[in-house]
C-alpha positions in Angstrom: 0.0 0.0 0.0 1.3 3.4 -0.9 1.5 6.3 1.5 1.5 10.0 0.8 3.5 11.7 3.5 2.7 15.3 4.6 2.6 17.4 7.7 -1.1 18.2 7.5 -4.0 16.6 9.3 -1.9 14.4 11.7 -3.0 14.2 15.3 -2.8 11.9 18.3 -0.1 9.8 20.0 0.0 6.1 19.4 1.9 3.4 21.3 2.3 -0.1 20.0 0.9 -2.6 22.5 3.0 -5.7 22.3 1.5 -9.0 23.7 2.0 -12.7 23.9 -1.1 -14.7 23.2 -3.2 -11.7 24.0 -1.5 -10.9 27.3 0.1 -7.5 27.2 3.8 -7.4 27.8 5.2 -5.2 30.7 7.1 -2.7 28.5 3.8 -1.6 27.0 2.8 0.0 30.3 6.0 2.1 30.4 5.2 3.2 26.8 1.7 4.3 28.1 3.3 6.3 30.8 5.6 8.1 28.4 2.9 8.5 25.8 0.5 10.0 28.3 2.9 12.8 29.0 3.4 13.5 25.3 -0.4 13.5 24.6 -1.0 15.9 27.5 1.6 18.3 26.1 0.1 18.1 22.6 -3.5 18.3 24.1 -4.5 15.2 22.2 -5.5 11.6 22.8 -3.3 8.6 23.5 -4.2 5.5 21.6 -2.9 2.0 22.2 -2.6 0.0 19.0 -3.2 -3.8 19.4 -2.6 -6.2 16.5 -3.5 -9.9 16.8 -5.9 -12.7 16.0 -7.8 -12.4 19.3 -7.7 -10.2 22.4 -8.3 -10.4 26.1 -10.9 -7.9 27.4 -9.3 -7.8 30.9 -5.9 -7.0 29.3 -7.5 -4.2 27.3 -9.0 -2.8 30.4 -5.6 -2.6 31.9 -4.5 -0.4 29.0 -7.3 2.0 29.7 -6.5 2.0 33.4 -2.9 2.6 32.7 -3.5 5.8 30.7 -4.7 5.0 27.2 -7.7 7.1 26.0 -8.5 4.7 23.2 -7.6 1.3 21.9 -7.3 0.6 18.2 -7.5 -3.2 17.6 -6.4 -4.6 14.3 -7.9 -8.1 14.2 -7.1 -10.8 11.7 -6.2 -14.5 11.7 -2.9 -13.7 9.9 -1.9 -11.5 12.9 -1.7 -14.5 15.3 2.1 -14.6 15.1 4.4 -11.7 14.4 5.5 -11.6 10.8 7.0 -8.5 9.4 4.9 -8.6 6.2 1.5 -8.9 7.9 2.2 -6.5 10.8 3.8 -3.8 8.6 1.0 -4.0 6.1 -1.5 -3.6 8.9 0.2 -0.7 10.6 0.7 1.1 7.3 -3.1 0.7 6.6 -3.9 2.1 10.1 -1.6 5.1 9.6 -3.2 5.8 6.2 -6.6 5.7 7.8 -6.1 7.5 11.0 -3.0 9.8 10.5 -1.3 9.8 13.9 1.2 12.5 14.7 3.5 10.4 16.9 4.1 6.6 17.2 6.3 5.1 19.8 7.2 1.4 20.2 9.3 -0.5 22.7 12.9 -1.2 21.5 12.3 -4.9 21.6 13.0 -7.4 18.9 9.5 -6.8 17.5 9.7 -3.0 17.7 13.2 -2.8 16.3 12.1 -5.0 13.3 8.6 -3.5 12.7 9.1 0.3 13.1 12.1 0.9 10.7 10.3 -1.2 8.1 7.1 0.8 8.4 9.0 4.1 8.5 10.6 3.2 5.2 7.2 2.2 3.7 5.6 5.5 4.6 8.7 7.7 4.0 9.0 8.9 7.5 11.9 9.3 9.9 12.6 7.1 12.9 14.8 7.5 16.0 15.8 4.2 17.5 16.6 3.2 21.1 15.5 6.5 22.7 16.1 7.1 26.4 14.0 10.3 26.6 11.1 11.8 24.7 9.5 15.2 25.1 7.7 17.9 23.2 9.6 21.0 22.0 7.5 23.9 23.3 8.2 26.3 20.5 7.3 23.9 17.6 5.3 21.1 19.1 7.8 18.6 17.6 8.8 15.4 19.3 12.3 15.7 20.7 13.9 12.2 20.6 17.1 11.7 22.7 19.3 8.7 22.3 23.0 7.7 22.9 25.2 8.3 19.9 28.8 7.8 18.9 29.2 4.6 20.8 27.3 6.0 23.8 29.7 8.8 24.3 27.2 11.6 23.7 23.4 12.0 24.0 21.9 13.3 20.7 18.5 14.9 20.5 16.8 14.4 17.1 13.6 15.8 15.6 11.8 15.2 12.3 10.3 18.5 11.3 9.2 17.6 7.8 7.5 14.2 7.8 4.7 12.7 9.9 4.1 10.6 11.9 7.2 11.1 14.1 8.3 7.6 15.0 10.6 6.4 17.8 11.5 3.2 19.6 12.1 3.4 23.3 14.3 1.4 25.6 12.0 0.2 28.3 12.9 -1.2 31.7 9.8 -3.5 32.1 9.4 -2.4 35.7 6.2 -0.4 35.2 3.4 -2.4 36.8 0.0 -2.5 35.0 -3.1 -1.3 36.9 -5.7 -4.0 37.1 -8.1 -5.7 39.6 -11.0 -3.6 38.4 -13.4 -5.6 36.3 -16.2 -3.2 35.8 -14.5 -0.7 33.6 -16.6 -0.2 30.5 -14.2 0.0 27.5 -16.6 -0.7 24.6 -16.9 3.0 23.7 -13.1 3.3 23.8 -12.5 0.4 21.3 -12.2 0.6 17.6 -11.9 -2.7 15.7 -10.2 -2.6 12.3 -10.1 -5.5 10.0 -6.9 -5.1 7.9 -6.9 -6.1 4.2 -4.6 -9.1 4.3 -4.6 -12.1 2.0 -2.4 -15.2 2.6 -1.9 -15.5 -1.1 0.1 -12.3 -1.1 2.2 -13.1 2.0 5.6 -14.6 1.1 6.4 -15.8 4.6 4.6 -18.3 6.8 4.8 -19.1 10.5 5.7 -22.8 10.9 6.9 -23.4 14.4 8.5 -21.7 17.4 11.6 -23.3 19.0 12.5 -21.5 22.2 16.2 -20.7 22.7 17.0 -22.5 25.9 19.5 -19.8 27.1 17.0 -17.0 27.0 16.4 -15.4 30.4 14.4 -12.3 31.3 16.7 -10.2 33.5 14.4 -7.2 33.0 11.9 -8.7 35.4 14.4 -9.6 38.1 14.5 -7.7 41.4 18.2 -8.5 42.0 20.7 -8.7 39.2 24.4 -9.8 39.6 26.4 -8.8 36.6 29.9 -9.9 35.7 32.5 -8.1 33.6 35.8 -8.9 32.1 37.3 -8.9 35.6 36.1 -12.5 35.9 39.1 -13.3 33.5 37.8 -16.5 31.9 34.6 -18.5 31.2 35.4 -21.2 33.8 35.1 -18.5 36.5 31.5 -17.6 35.6 30.3 -20.5 37.8 31.6 -18.6 40.9 29.3 -15.7 40.0 26.4 -17.8 39.0 26.5 -19.8 42.2 26.6 -16.5 44.2 23.6 -15.1 42.2 21.6 -18.3 42.7 22.3 -18.2 46.5 20.6 -14.8 46.7 17.9 -15.4 44.2 19.4 -13.1 41.6 19.4 -13.1 37.8 22.8 -13.3 36.1 23.8 -10.3 33.9 26.9 -9.4 32.0 28.8 -6.7 30.2 29.2 -6.8 26.5 32.8 -8.0 26.6 31.7 -11.1 28.5 29.1 -11.8 25.8 31.5 -11.0 22.9 34.0 -13.5 24.4 31.3 -16.2 24.3 31.4 -16.7 28.1 27.6 -16.1 28.4 24.7 -15.8 25.9 23.3 -12.5 24.6 20.2 -12.8 26.8 22.4 -11.9 29.8 23.8 -8.7 28.3 23.1 -5.4 30.0 23.8 -2.1 28.3 23.3 0.0 25.2 23.4 -3.0 22.8 21.8 -5.3 25.4 18.9 -4.9 27.8 17.9 -1.9 29.9 17.0 -2.9 33.5 16.0 -1.2 36.7 16.2 -3.9 39.5 16.0 -3.1 43.2 19.6 -4.2 43.6 22.3 -4.3 41.0 25.6 -5.9 41.9 28.5 -5.3 39.4 31.4 -7.7 39.8 34.5 -6.9 37.8 32.5 -4.5 35.6 34.6 -1.4 34.7 31.5 0.8 34.0 31.8 1.8 30.3 29.2 4.3 29.4 27.5 1.8 27.1 27.0 -0.5 30.1 25.9 2.3 32.4 23.1 3.2 30.0 21.5 -0.1 30.6 21.5 -0.2 34.4 22.0 3.3 35.9 18.3 3.5 36.9 18.7 0.6 39.4 17.5 1.5 42.8 20.7 0.4 44.6 24.0 -0.2 42.9 26.8 -2.2 44.5 30.2 -2.4 42.7 33.2 -4.6 43.3 36.3 -3.8 41.3 40.0 -3.8 42.1 40.6 -0.6 40.2 39.7 2.3 42.5 39.3 4.6 39.4 36.7 2.3 37.6 33.8 4.3 36.2 31.3 2.0 37.9 32.1 3.7 41.2 30.9 7.0 40.0 27.3 5.8 40.1 27.5 3.1 42.7 25.7 3.5 46.0 28.2 1.2 47.7 31.7 0.4 46.3 34.2 -2.2 47.3 37.8 -1.9 46.0 39.2 -5.4 46.0 39.6 -8.7 44.3 36.2 -10.2 43.4 37.6 -13.7 43.8 38.2 -13.0 47.5 35.1 -10.8 48.0 32.4 -13.1 46.4 33.1 -16.1 48.8 33.2 -13.7 51.7 29.8 -12.2 50.8 28.3 -15.6 50.1 29.5 -16.8 53.6 28.2 -13.6 55.2 24.8 -14.1 53.6 24.7 -17.7 54.6 25.5 -16.8 58.2 22.7 -14.2 58.4 20.3 -16.8 57.1 
């Protein structure tokens, strides 16, 4: 489907509501929080866009309770599984019909795949992996801030010519949805759209899903123990994992640990990994490169162990221990065991 891009007649803020089998994923609620602020500044409505084969009414209620003014549902059997062809065709059709001014999506695998593809199709700009969004008071344009040049600077970008303005946002998945209220009437807030999709014109088909056994969700963990290159070699990872297990923590890692193949990508924290905000973040042998800090600096309490007193991680740590992690980890483990 073609799209004629212009600045006129665009209004409203949209967020893309990601889900799994109809259950809304946590990052969506953070998008709603961000989107609500933008919609308030633009004096417009916030719409959650849900694409799928079926939907769960209670989950949709939670979207309204969490800040969405409206829900736009694209319903079709070909939307049961995420495929770039079907989802992009659907979203382009929705944009053509309703002309939103701003669209934001989580910087997940789905968001990072879908939004650039759609932006290309409609000849719009996109800013990826934003850490901050706000409205420029003088122009009403969306200011999109993201790390640039390897994370060494923060760049603020705007797209003054083409609409909608599109951004993907790094979410922490720590925003809790509001539910428990079953008598919220949402019927007058729902719009159901049946996209024009034909399986004969779809080149890809969903056959099967084989889960990757190493995938973990460190974004949902309350405690994360992360390991850096100070661990020295893969065989030493067990020491950190055992410690993490003993305190009920998830295991994270810096990029260098992942690049060396000592742990799988699902453990990576940082600019090119996951953004997390646990209650407690324990950094062991992590130097604190700015790319890593971008993924964990919003943690409530940060504890760092590093033998280099000048390590950057100490600049944001609430508690720092200068010393050899191979001596300190067993000591901490024994101390915790004694307290239990």
